N, CA, C and O atoms as a DFTB+ gen file, in Angstrom:
504 C
 N C O
     1  1     -17.404     -81.341     131.909
     2  2     -18.743     -81.842     131.692
     3  2     -19.623     -80.664     131.300
     4  3     -19.567     -79.598     131.913
     5  1     -20.427     -80.871     130.283
     6  2     -21.386     -79.837     129.909
     7  2     -22.438     -79.760     131.003
     8  3     -22.894     -80.779     131.522
     9  1     -22.809     -78.552     131.339
    10  2     -23.807     -78.384     132.384
    11  2     -25.215     -78.512     131.806
    12  3     -25.397     -78.642     130.595
    13  1     -26.183     -78.473     132.677
    14  2     -27.575     -78.639     132.260
    15  2     -27.961     -77.542     131.275
    16  3     -28.658     -77.811     130.296
    17  1     -27.519     -76.315     131.517
    18  2     -27.830     -75.194     130.625
    19  2     -27.355     -75.483     129.212
    20  3     -28.105     -75.299     128.254
    21  1     -26.112     -75.936     129.074
    22  2     -25.543     -76.232     127.766
    23  2     -26.298     -77.367     127.082
    24  3     -26.585     -77.302     125.887
    25  1     -26.614     -78.399     127.845
    26  2     -27.335     -79.545     127.270
    27  2     -28.732     -79.139     126.814
    28  3     -29.190     -79.568     125.755
    29  1     -29.413     -78.314     127.610
    30  2     -30.748     -77.875     127.245
    31  2     -30.705     -77.000     125.993
    32  3     -31.543     -77.153     125.105
    33  1     -29.746     -76.093     125.913
    34  2     -29.592     -75.262     124.711
    35  2     -29.358     -76.133     123.482
    36  3     -29.917     -75.882     122.414
    37  1     -28.535     -77.149     123.645
    38  2     -28.236     -78.054     122.532
    39  2     -29.507     -78.774     122.071
    40  3     -29.755     -78.886     120.871
    41  1     -30.300     -79.256     123.008
    42  2     -31.543     -79.935     122.649
    43  2     -32.497     -78.996     121.922
    44  3     -33.126     -79.390     120.941
    45  1     -32.606     -77.771     122.391
    46  2     -33.494     -76.801     121.753
    47  2     -33.069     -76.576     120.301
    48  3     -33.913     -76.456     119.413
    49  1     -31.754     -76.519     120.065
    50  2     -31.241     -76.310     118.713
    51  2     -31.387     -77.554     117.841
    52  3     -31.704     -77.450     116.656
    53  1     -31.158     -78.722     118.421
    54  2     -31.101     -79.954     117.634
    55  2     -32.436     -80.689     117.513
    56  3     -32.544     -81.624     116.720
    57  1     -33.436     -80.296     118.266
    58  2     -34.737     -80.978     118.238
    59  2     -35.831     -79.978     117.874
    60  3     -36.609     -79.569     118.736
    61  1     -35.893     -79.582     116.602
    62  2     -36.901     -78.591     116.207
    63  2     -38.296     -79.205     116.071
    64  3     -38.476     -80.420     116.155
    65  1     -39.261     -78.336     115.862
    66  2     -40.632     -78.758     115.589
    67  2     -40.654     -79.469     114.224
    68  3     -39.697     -79.362     113.456
    69  1     -41.719     -80.178     113.931
    70  2     -41.806     -80.870     112.627
    71  2     -41.618     -79.941     111.430
    72  3     -41.154     -80.382     110.379
    73  1     -41.970     -78.664     111.574
    74  2     -41.805     -77.738     110.445
    75  2     -40.377     -77.185     110.344
    76  3     -40.079     -76.382     109.460
    77  1     -39.496     -77.622     111.259
    78  2     -38.092     -77.219     111.201
    79  2     -37.740     -76.004     112.036
    80  3     -36.561     -75.693     112.205
    81  1     -38.736     -75.311     112.561
    82  2     -38.443     -74.147     113.402
    83  2     -38.227     -74.598     114.845
    84  3     -38.679     -75.666     115.258
    85  1     -37.535     -73.767     115.586
    86  2     -37.247     -74.102     116.989
    87  2     -38.483     -73.868     117.844
    88  3     -39.274     -72.960     117.588
    89  1     -38.632     -74.698     118.853
    90  2     -39.696     -74.486     119.834
    91  2     -39.367     -73.232     120.630
    92  3     -38.207     -72.988     120.962
    93  1     -40.374     -72.446     120.933
    94  2     -40.175     -71.315     121.831
    95  2     -40.104     -71.861     123.257
    96  3     -40.523     -72.989     123.519
    97  1     -39.578     -71.066     124.161
    98  2     -39.505     -71.508     125.555
    99  2     -40.899     -71.737     126.122
   100  3     -41.108     -72.658     126.912
   101  1     -41.848     -70.908     125.723
   102  2     -43.222     -71.089     126.195
   103  2     -43.825     -72.386     125.656
   104  3     -44.569     -73.059     126.368
   105  1     -43.514     -72.744     124.411
   106  2     -44.012     -74.005     123.851
   107  2     -43.409     -75.196     124.591
   108  3     -44.113     -76.150     124.923
   109  1     -42.118     -75.137     124.842
   110  2     -41.461     -76.226     125.583
   111  2     -42.107     -76.360     126.959
   112  3     -42.417     -77.463     127.409
   113  1     -42.302     -75.227     127.613
   114  2     -42.909     -75.238     128.945
   115  2     -44.297     -75.874     128.912
   116  3     -44.634     -76.695     129.766
   117  1     -45.087     -75.492     127.930
   118  2     -46.453     -76.017     127.845
   119  2     -46.452     -77.516     127.564
   120  3     -47.175     -78.267     128.219
   121  1     -45.655     -77.956     126.603
   122  2     -45.631     -79.372     126.240
   123  2     -45.021     -80.243     127.341
   124  3     -45.450     -81.376     127.558
   125  1     -44.018     -79.701     128.029
   126  2     -43.329     -80.481     129.066
   127  2     -43.987     -80.321     130.439
   128  3     -43.586     -80.976     131.401
   129  1     -44.992     -79.455     130.528
   130  2     -45.681     -79.207     131.805
   131  2     -44.708     -78.707     132.869
   132  3     -44.718     -79.159     134.014
   133  1     -43.870     -77.762     132.454
   134  2     -42.894     -77.113     133.333
   135  2     -43.117     -75.611     133.156
   136  3     -43.476     -75.170     132.064
   137  1     -42.917     -74.842     134.182
   138  2     -43.135     -73.400     134.031
   139  2     -42.070     -72.789     133.116
   140  3     -40.922     -73.232     133.090
   141  1     -42.478     -71.768     132.374
   142  2     -41.514     -71.109     131.480
   143  2     -40.424     -70.415     132.287
   144  3     -39.296     -70.285     131.813
   145  1     -40.746     -69.964     133.506
   146  2     -39.713     -69.337     134.336
   147  2     -38.654     -70.366     134.752
   148  3     -37.479     -70.025     134.887
   149  1     -39.064     -71.613     134.954
   150  2     -38.095     -72.669     135.272
   151  2     -37.147     -72.878     134.101
   152  3     -35.937     -72.995     134.291
   153  1     -37.688     -72.923     132.903
   154  2     -36.840     -73.115     131.718
   155  2     -35.909     -71.927     131.541
   156  3     -34.726     -72.105     131.248
   157  1     -36.428     -70.724     131.715
   158  2     -35.575     -69.530     131.595
   159  2     -34.451     -69.565     132.636
   160  3     -33.311     -69.204     132.344
   161  1     -34.785     -70.000     133.844
   162  2     -33.774     -70.105     134.892
   163  2     -32.699     -71.127     134.506
   164  3     -31.508     -70.882     134.698
   165  1     -33.120     -72.268     133.964
   166  2     -32.157     -73.297     133.557
   167  2     -31.249     -72.801     132.443
   168  3     -30.093     -73.214     132.353
   169  1     -31.761     -71.923     131.599
   170  2     -30.974     -71.403     130.483
   171  2     -30.130     -70.190     130.848
   172  3     -29.302     -69.744     130.054
   173  1     -30.338     -69.659     132.043
   174  2     -29.563     -68.501     132.475
   175  2     -28.184     -68.969     132.954
   176  3     -27.902     -70.166     133.004
   177  1     -27.358     -68.025     133.295
   178  2     -26.036     -68.371     133.802
   179  2     -26.065     -68.674     135.290
   180  3     -25.048     -69.046     135.875
   181  1     -27.218     -68.516     135.893
   182  2     -27.336     -68.801     137.322
   183  2     -27.194     -70.302     137.557
   184  3     -27.711     -71.103     136.777
   185  1     -26.501     -70.686     138.618
   186  2     -26.428     -72.111     138.923
   187  2     -27.842     -72.638     139.149
   188  3     -28.665     -71.988     139.792
   189  1     -28.105     -73.805     138.620
   190  2     -29.446     -74.338     138.802
   191  2     -29.387     -75.730     139.399
   192  3     -28.430     -76.479     139.205
   193  1     -30.414     -76.041     140.113
   194  2     -30.521     -77.328     140.773
   195  2     -31.963     -77.802     140.575
   196  3     -32.767     -77.784     141.507
   197  1     -32.278     -78.228     139.339
   198  2     -33.668     -78.577     139.046
   199  2     -34.121     -79.829     139.776
   200  3     -33.316     -80.667     140.184
   201  1     -35.425     -79.930     139.927
   202  2     -35.975     -81.131     140.548
   203  2     -35.931     -82.288     139.560
   204  3     -35.776     -82.087     138.355
   205  1     -36.068     -83.486     140.080
   206  2     -36.111     -84.665     139.214
   207  2     -37.324     -84.611     138.293
   208  3     -37.253     -85.070     137.153
   209  1     -38.434     -84.058     138.771
   210  2     -39.623     -83.941     137.925
   211  2     -39.345     -83.054     136.719
   212  3     -39.770     -83.365     135.606
   213  1     -38.636     -81.955     136.936
   214  2     -38.295     -81.058     135.828
   215  2     -37.403     -81.762     134.831
   216  3     -37.643     -81.699     133.625
   217  1     -36.367     -82.439     135.326
   218  2     -35.457     -83.168     134.436
   219  2     -36.219     -84.245     133.666
   220  3     -36.042     -84.384     132.456
   221  1     -37.059     -85.001     134.357
   222  2     -37.819     -86.072     133.706
   223  2     -38.768     -85.506     132.650
   224  3     -38.899     -86.081     131.569
   225  1     -39.429     -84.389     132.950
   226  2     -40.361     -83.780     132.004
   227  2     -39.643     -83.281     130.760
   228  3     -40.108     -83.512     129.643
   229  1     -38.514     -82.598     130.938
   230  2     -37.750     -82.106     129.786
   231  2     -37.178     -83.268     128.976
   232  3     -37.191     -83.238     127.745
   233  1     -36.683     -84.276     129.660
   234  2     -36.142     -85.450     128.968
   235  2     -37.230     -86.111     128.133
   236  3     -36.988     -86.480     126.984
   237  1     -38.410     -86.264     128.689
   238  2     -39.523     -86.875     127.973
   239  2     -39.908     -86.036     126.753
   240  3     -40.122     -86.578     125.669
   241  1     -39.994     -84.734     126.925
   242  2     -40.359     -83.853     125.813
   243  2     -39.359     -83.964     124.657
   244  3     -39.755     -84.045     123.494
   245  1     -38.059     -83.966     124.986
   246  2     -37.034     -83.984     123.949
   247  2     -36.675     -85.399     123.478
   248  3     -35.893     -85.561     122.541
   249  1     -37.242     -86.415     124.124
   250  2     -36.986     -87.789     123.689
   251  2     -35.612     -88.301     124.082
   252  3     -35.008     -89.084     123.349
   253  1     -35.115     -87.868     125.229
   254  2     -33.835     -88.354     125.740
   255  2     -34.076     -88.925     127.129
   256  3     -35.126     -88.687     127.724
   257  1     -33.115     -89.672     127.647
   258  2     -33.255     -90.178     129.011
   259  2     -32.908     -89.057     129.988
   260  3     -32.173     -88.137     129.629
   261  1     -33.415     -89.118     131.203
   262  2     -33.037     -88.102     132.192
   263  2     -31.517     -88.047     132.396
   264  3     -30.962     -86.989     132.692
   265  1     -30.861     -89.183     132.237
   266  2     -29.414     -89.224     132.400
   267  2     -28.660     -88.369     131.399
   268  3     -27.509     -88.005     131.642
   269  1     -29.290     -88.039     130.272
   270  2     -28.642     -87.196     129.263
   271  2     -28.109     -85.908     129.878
   272  3     -27.027     -85.440     129.522
   273  1     -28.872     -85.343     130.796
   274  2     -28.478     -84.057     131.384
   275  2     -27.283     -84.176     132.322
   276  3     -26.730     -83.162     132.749
   277  1     -26.876     -85.405     132.647
   278  2     -25.785     -85.609     133.594
   279  2     -24.618     -86.372     132.997
   280  3     -23.636     -86.637     133.692
   281  1     -24.704     -86.730     131.722
   282  2     -23.623     -87.482     131.086
   283  2     -22.398     -86.599     130.926
   284  3     -22.508     -85.399     130.672
   285  1     -21.236     -87.208     131.078
   286  2     -19.971     -86.506     130.897
   287  2     -19.647     -86.506     129.417
   288  3     -19.732     -87.542     128.758
   289  1     -19.272     -85.338     128.888
   290  2     -18.857     -85.266     127.498
   291  2     -17.548     -86.009     127.328
   292  3     -16.647     -85.877     128.158
   293  1     -17.430     -86.787     126.264
   294  2     -16.224     -87.573     126.023
   295  2     -15.000     -86.688     125.843
   296  3     -13.897     -87.071     126.233
   297  1     -15.187     -85.485     125.245
   298  2     -14.052     -84.604     124.989
   299  2     -13.605     -83.830     126.213
   300  3     -12.520     -83.249     126.231
   301  1     -14.440     -83.825     127.228
   302  2     -14.196     -82.902     128.328
   303  2     -14.408     -83.620     129.653
   304  3     -15.546     -83.880     130.044
   305  1     -13.330     -83.938     130.339
   306  2     -13.464     -84.586     131.644
   307  2     -14.146     -83.636     132.608
   308  3     -14.018     -82.417     132.488
   309  1     -14.860     -84.190     133.552
   310  2     -15.556     -83.340     134.514
   311  2     -14.558     -82.726     135.481
   312  3     -13.528     -83.309     135.822
   313  1     -14.910     -81.530     135.902
   314  2     -14.111     -80.863     136.920
   315  2     -14.958     -80.767     138.165
   316  3     -16.152     -80.480     138.085
   317  1     -14.365     -81.001     139.300
   318  2     -15.108     -80.894     140.539
   319  2     -16.108     -82.028     140.688
   320  3     -15.928     -83.123     140.155
   321  1     -17.149     -81.737     141.416
   322  2     -18.137     -82.751     141.750
   323  2     -19.143     -82.917     140.612
   324  3     -19.717     -81.926     140.160
   325  1     -19.371     -84.147     140.135
   326  2     -20.342     -84.350     139.062
   327  2     -21.745     -83.910     139.468
   328  3     -22.104     -83.959     140.645
   329  1     -22.539     -83.476     138.479
   330  2     -23.894     -83.009     138.731
   331  2     -24.742     -84.067     139.421
   332  3     -25.537     -83.746     140.304
   333  1     -24.578     -85.329     139.025
   334  2     -25.403     -86.377     139.627
   335  2     -25.107     -86.502     141.119
   336  3     -26.014     -86.775     141.904
   337  1     -23.862     -86.307     141.516
   338  2     -23.515     -86.361     142.928
   339  2     -24.159     -85.199     143.668
   340  3     -24.679     -85.370     144.770
   341  1     -24.125     -84.018     143.061
   342  2     -24.766     -82.858     143.679
   343  2     -26.256     -83.121     143.857
   344  3     -26.829     -82.803     144.899
   345  1     -26.874     -83.696     142.847
   346  2     -28.300     -83.986     142.921
   347  2     -28.588     -84.980     144.030
   348  3     -29.538     -84.804     144.793
   349  1     -27.777     -86.020     144.126
   350  2     -27.986     -87.023     145.166
   351  2     -27.808     -86.410     146.551
   352  3     -28.605     -86.653     147.457
   353  1     -26.764     -85.623     146.702
   354  2     -26.494     -85.015     147.998
   355  2     -27.557     -83.982     148.375
   356  3     -27.729     -83.649     149.548
   357  1     -28.258     -83.487     147.372
   358  2     -29.305     -82.498     147.607
   359  2     -30.439     -83.074     148.441
   360  3     -31.177     -82.312     149.065
   361  1     -30.598     -84.356     148.472
   362  2     -31.674     -84.914     149.280
   363  2     -32.137     -86.251     148.768
   364  3     -33.340     -86.504     148.699
   365  1     -31.224     -87.101     148.412
   366  2     -31.578     -88.409     147.880
   367  2     -32.495     -89.199     148.783
   368  3     -33.310     -89.987     148.303
   369  1     -32.377     -89.004     150.074
   370  2     -33.193     -89.780     151.001
   371  2     -34.655     -89.340     150.941
   372  3     -35.543     -90.133     151.257
   373  1     -34.926     -88.096     150.545
   374  2     -36.279     -87.566     150.560
   375  2     -36.989     -87.696     149.213
   376  3     -38.077     -87.147     149.036
   377  1     -36.397     -88.405     148.278
   378  2     -37.002     -88.536     146.957
   379  2     -38.163     -89.513     146.973
   380  3     -38.198     -90.452     147.768
   381  1     -39.111     -89.274     146.078
   382  2     -40.224     -90.211     145.908
   383  2     -39.683     -91.487     145.264
   384  3     -38.583     -91.470     144.710
   385  1     -40.420     -92.579     145.322
   386  2     -39.959     -93.813     144.666
   387  2     -39.669     -93.608     143.174
   388  3     -38.699     -94.151     142.646
   389  1     -40.517     -92.823     142.501
   390  2     -40.293     -92.548     141.070
   391  2     -38.977     -91.803     140.862
   392  3     -38.187     -92.162     139.989
   393  1     -38.744     -90.764     141.665
   394  2     -37.511     -89.993     141.533
   395  2     -36.289     -90.825     141.878
   396  3     -35.231     -90.652     141.274
   397  1     -36.425     -91.729     142.845
   398  2     -35.309     -92.612     143.174
   399  2     -34.963     -93.509     141.987
   400  3     -33.787     -93.748     141.713
   401  1     -35.990     -94.010     141.274
   402  2     -35.731     -94.836     140.088
   403  2     -35.014     -94.022     139.017
   404  3     -34.094     -94.518     138.366
   405  1     -35.437     -92.771     138.834
   406  2     -34.784     -91.910     137.844
   407  2     -33.338     -91.661     138.246
   408  3     -32.437     -91.730     137.409
   409  1     -33.112     -91.373     139.522
   410  2     -31.757     -91.136     140.006
   411  2     -30.899     -92.385     139.843
   412  3     -29.728     -92.289     139.477
   413  1     -31.472     -93.553     140.111
   414  2     -30.738     -94.804     139.926
   415  2     -30.343     -94.987     138.466
   416  3     -29.244     -95.460     138.175
   417  1     -31.241     -94.613     137.535
   418  2     -30.920     -94.701     136.107
   419  2     -29.750     -93.777     135.761
   420  3     -28.851     -94.145     135.005
   421  1     -29.781     -92.588     136.324
   422  2     -28.707     -91.631     136.070
   423  2     -27.378     -92.164     136.594
   424  3     -26.356     -92.079     135.913
   425  1     -27.396     -92.710     137.797
   426  2     -26.171     -93.261     138.383
   427  2     -25.646     -94.413     137.533
   428  3     -24.442     -94.503     137.293
   429  1     -26.536     -95.298     137.073
   430  2     -26.108     -96.414     136.226
   431  2     -25.467     -95.906     134.938
   432  3     -24.438     -96.424     134.505
   433  1     -26.082     -94.886     134.325
   434  2     -25.504     -94.310     133.105
   435  2     -24.120     -93.718     133.373
   436  3     -23.197     -93.883     132.576
   437  1     -23.993     -93.035     134.495
   438  2     -22.704     -92.452     134.851
   439  2     -21.650     -93.532     135.076
   440  3     -20.502     -93.385     134.656
   441  1     -22.042     -94.609     135.736
   442  2     -21.107     -95.714     135.971
   443  2     -20.707     -96.376     134.657
   444  3     -19.539     -96.711     134.463
   445  1     -21.664     -96.567     133.753
   446  2     -21.363     -97.171     132.450
   447  2     -20.404     -96.289     131.674
   448  3     -19.449     -96.779     131.070
   449  1     -20.657     -94.989     131.688
   450  2     -19.787     -94.061     130.977
   451  2     -18.381     -94.059     131.573
   452  3     -17.392     -94.075     130.841
   453  1     -18.298     -94.041     132.884
   454  2     -16.986     -94.064     133.535
   455  2     -16.251     -95.350     133.200
   456  3     -15.039     -95.327     132.982
   457  1     -16.958     -96.466     133.156
   458  2     -16.354     -97.748     132.814
   459  2     -15.826     -97.727     131.379
   460  3     -14.717     -98.189     131.111
   461  1     -16.631     -97.188     130.463
   462  2     -16.202     -97.099     129.056
   463  2     -14.985     -96.206     128.918
   464  3     -14.064     -96.523     128.166
   465  1     -14.971     -95.096     129.633
   466  2     -13.840     -94.186     129.547
   467  2     -12.593     -94.834     130.138
   468  3     -11.488     -94.628     129.636
   469  1     -12.762     -95.604     131.186
   470  2     -11.622     -96.307     131.786
   471  2     -11.047     -97.334     130.830
   472  3      -9.828     -97.462     130.723
   473  1     -11.904     -98.067     130.133
   474  2     -11.448     -99.058     129.165
   475  2     -10.742     -98.386     128.001
   476  3      -9.733     -98.894     127.512
   477  1     -11.259     -97.255     127.553
   478  2     -10.629     -96.518     126.455
   479  2      -9.234     -96.052     126.839
   480  3      -8.300     -96.114     126.039
   481  1      -9.109     -95.585     128.077
   482  2      -7.799     -95.123     128.557
   483  2      -6.822     -96.282     128.653
   484  3      -5.654     -96.143     128.291
   485  1      -7.298     -97.440     129.144
   486  2      -6.444     -98.617     129.246
   487  2      -5.984     -99.095     127.872
   488  3      -4.823     -99.469     127.706
   489  1      -6.875     -99.089     126.892
   490  2      -6.535     -99.527     125.562
   491  2      -5.544     -98.575     124.901
   492  3      -4.669     -99.004     124.150
   493  1      -5.684     -97.305     125.180
   494  2      -4.783     -96.309     124.602
   495  2      -3.365     -96.486     125.144
   496  3      -2.391     -96.213     124.442
   497  1      -3.249     -96.935     126.377
   498  2      -1.939     -97.128     126.987
   499  2      -1.244     -98.378     126.469
   500  3      -0.017     -98.462     126.500
   501  1      -2.020     -99.352     125.992
   502  2      -1.448    -100.622     125.539
   503  2      -0.711    -100.496     124.237
   504  3      -0.177    -101.484     123.732
């Protein structure tokens, strides 16, 4: 599974400004209402555990669902514990109602993806 860092780098490359140039990290931070140090941390090699607000803000800025950051790449099965599980275990009980809705959306996307991958595997075996 691509991690949040990889997904964020991909969005920065694939979602340029209207003039075709890439957004700077400071521009992304300003538009998404997230600190530039948070974005730099997410792009570093350090393990990151962003808040749901950060994920929601970045997703909104780039025009993707929050679940995008947790989707499993079709070419690459996940190893170990999925990011969404780590996020839930981080404190799912203490989330605000808004964050719980976002987390529920992420879980639904993960379940849909797992279901699709299971069907693909079954069809390949037939």
